[in-house]
N, C-alpha and C positions, 0 to 999 in steps of 0.2 A: 442447574438451569438449562432448559431446552429453548432453542430458538431456531427460527427458519433462516436459511441462507438462500439468497437469490442474486443473480447477476443484475447489474443496473439495467441492462437491456430488457430484462423481464418486467421492469416497472420504471420506465423513463421519467415518470412523474416525480421520482425521488431525486432526480438530478439536482434541483435547486437546494434541497435539504443537505445533500452531501457537499455541494459547493459551498454552502454557508459554513458547514463544519470546517472545511479545509481553509476557507478564507479567514475565519476567526483564529484558527490554530496556527496557520503558517502564512497565508497570503497577505494578511493585513500588515505584516512586517516588511513587505516588499514595496518600496516607494512607487506610487502610480498604479499599483494593481488594484482591481475592483472585484467585487463579488461576481459581476457579469463576466469578467475575464475568466474567473474560476469556472463558471458554468460552461463557457466556450471550451476551455481546456479539457473538460470532462466529456465532451461530445464524442471523443474517439472511443469511448467505452460503450457506445450504444449499438452493439452487435452481439451475436451469440457465437459461442464455440470456437473463437479464434482470439489470439492475443491482439491488443491488450485486454485484460479482464478487470472489472471492478466488482467485487463481491460485497454484498450488504447483509448484515444480520438484522433480523426483525424479531421483536419480542411482542407477541400479541398484535402483529400487523404493523407495529411502529418501528421505524428504523432506529437502531441503537449503535451500530458500528459499521465500519467499512475498511477495506484493504484493497490494494491494487497490485497487479502484476503487469508491468509496463516495459517499454523499451527505453533504453539510453537515458537513465536518470542524470548521468554525468557525461558530458560530451567529450571531455578530454581523453577518454579511453573508449573509443568506439567498439573495440573488440568485446567489451563488457555489455552485452546486448540486453539481457533480461534482468529486471530490477523489481524488488518488492518495495512498495512505497504507499504513502497515504494511509498508514495504519492508524485508525482513529476509533476510539470508543467513547461514547458519551459519559460524562462525569458520573452520572447516576448508575452506570453499569460497569464501571471499572473495578478491577480486582476479582473478577469472576471467571477469568480464563477465556473470555470471548475472543480477544485478539489472537490467542494461540490457536483456537479452533479455526478462525478465518484464515490464518496464515497456513495451517496444515492443509486445509481444503484447497487453497490456491496452489500449494506445492504439489498436491496430488493431480490437480488439473494441468499444471505446467508439465509434469512428467509425462502425462498422457498425451500432451501435444509435442513431445520430443525435446523439451527444454532440459538441459543437463546442469547448467550453472545459473544460480540466481544471486544477484548482488543486492546490497542495501547500504544505506548510509544512516548512521544514528549519532545523536549527540552524546549518547552514553558510551564513554570511552571503554568501559569494561564489556560492552555489548549487551548488557541488560537481558531482557527477555530473549532476544535473538540468539545469544550464546546458548541459552538453555534449549533452544529449538534447533540447534545444529549448525548455526553459522559460526565461521571462524574469522577472526580479525585478519585483514590484509595490510591496511595502511591507515594512517591518519592524514587527512588533507584539510584544506580550508574550504569552508562552504562559501558560496557567493555572497552570503550575508556577513562574512568576515569572522565567523567563529569556527572552531575545529569540529570535524566530524570523523567518525570511524567508518571506514569502508569494510564490509564483511562479505563473505562468500559462503554459499551453501551448495554443495554438489548433490544433485538428485540422482537416485538410482534409476536405471532404465526401467521403463514401464512395460 
């Protein structure tokens, strides 16, 4: 499967679509959060060539997936600056390797911008896809939602 990859800043009209995905998948579980809140949170990605980045996959011009490279996912460890997050693939396109392609693209862009360490949090205690893509487990912590998550790290080679 071939698909196009663009930054959100290249097509800001896709912001409400990505916000709806994120709200449905994660934000709707946070009391008081709205889809409008999710749109506002994504506005930090409306720029080019600097962090944070939100990469979108398009299939025949239609958005099918997204992933983010952002700052400070978890505030209790401020030294952990760069985080992968918001990895989402529409149900109709899952299982085709799209997430892996977006993640690798983001890691290449991160290395080019001088990022050396990228963290993530996942509900998959074994690391799932992320372990296969080079992340190593660091610790298990409690998510703000009250469930356990695994914190993982991937060190990037200098670019």
